[in-house]
N, C-alpha and C positions, 0 to 999 in steps of 0.2 A: 469208660468210654469204649465204644465198639471198635474192634480192630478191623482194618482194611483187608478185604480178601482179594478182590480183583486188582490186577495191575501191581501186585506186590514187587515185581522186579524193577519197576520205575518209581515206586513210592519213596517219599522222603522219610528219613529217620525222624524221630521226635526232635532231636537237636536241629536237624536241617529245617524242619517246619518252623521252629522258633526263630532261627536266623532269618529265614525267608520272610516271616510275618513282621519281624522287627525292621527289615529293610524296606519292604514295600509300603506305599503310602495310601493307596486307594483300594477299598473293597467294594464289592457290589452286593447290596443287601436286598434279598427277595422276601417280600411279605405277601400276605394273602389279603386282597382287597375285600371290601364289603360285598362286592358283586361276585366274589369267589375267584376272580382272576388274579394272577400274580402281578405284583408291582415291584420293579427292580430299580434301585437308585444307587449311585456312587456315594461313598461316605468315607470320611477319615476314621481311623481306628487305632487302638493300642492293644497289643497282645501281651499278657502278663505271665505267660507260661502255662496257664490253665484256663484262662477266660479271655474272651474278646470283649473289649470295651468300646462302645459306640457313643459318640457325642452327637446327639440328635436334636434338631429343632423340635420343640414341643408342639408347635402349631403347624404340623405338616401331615400330609396323607400317611407317610410312613409311621409317624407316632400314633395316629388314630388306628391304623391297621394293627400295630403291635399291642396296643392297649386292648383291642377287641380279641386278637388271637396272637399270642406271643411266639408262635412257631416261626422260625426264620431259617433261611439258608443263606450263607455268605460265601462268596468266591473272591479270592485274591489270586491274580495270575500275572504272568510276565512272559516275555519272549516275543520275538518277531517271526523268526523262521520256525518251521515245524519241528526241527531237531533241537530247538532251544526252549520249547514251551515247557513251562512248569507252573504249578499252582497248588492251591489248597482250597478245599470246600469244607465248610464247617456247618453242621446241622444241630439245631437245638431250639431252646426257648430263651427269650430275653426276660430280664427282670429290671424294673426301675431300680437304679442303684444310687440315686441322689435325690435331693429335693427337686421339685418341678415348678419352675425352672431352677437350675443351679444358681445359687447365690455365691458371694465371695466368703461366706461363713466357713471358717476352717473345719475340715472333716478329715480326721486322721486316716480313715479307711480309704480316702481318695488321694491322699498326698502323693504316693508313688505313681499312681495312674496319671494324675494331672501333671506331675513333673515330666514324666515320659512323653505325654502328649504334647506339652509345650516345647520340649526339646526337639521332638520329631518334626513339628510343623512350624515353629517360630524360631527355633535355634536358641531359645533361652529357657531356663528352668521355671519361669514364672507363668503359671496358668492364670488367665483372666476370664472370669465368668462374665458372659454378656447379658444374662437375664433372659435369653431366648432358647438356650439349650439345656439338656439334662443328660445324665449318664444312664446308659443301658448296659447291662452286663449279660453276656451269653457264655455259659459253661457248656461247651459242645458235648452232645451225646455221641456224636460220631465226627471223625475227621477223615477226609479222603485227600490224598495228595498224589501228584505226578511230577516227574522230572524227566522229560524225554531225552535229556542229555545223558541219562543212565542207560538208555536202550542201545545194546551193542549192535543191533541191526541198522541203527541210524548213524553210527559212527562212520566218518569218512574212511574209506579203505585206501591203503597205499598201493600204488601200482608197482609192479616190479620185478 
């Protein structure tokens, strides 16, 4: 994975990226449409420490875009005020990582991902395949992160 060069002073550590991606619930996935224009959609996800797992509807523009061109950029961000902004952008290619659509057939390679996904979004360890979604896995070629809370120029100064 390519190392971040710019903004290193506010970059998250690898551990901070993991904690952040585990806590956040929505990512924005950018694909390349058939017309060459970007298409950006929100999606739920799971981070396993080395790959981003996306559970996507298989009859969607996003799915069609990714089957034609697997390149993707994904952003997860948080914060309201400028000095609290933080986020992660992941670049890479996706691969189909389950049957299409996903059935309830047990798949040992998906057990951990599906348990984590179910716990994150339904509060139970039981993943239920709905026959409309399938798994995409992205092992990022590059990760860029920022955490403006680390910027000393933005820290409140005491008067005194």
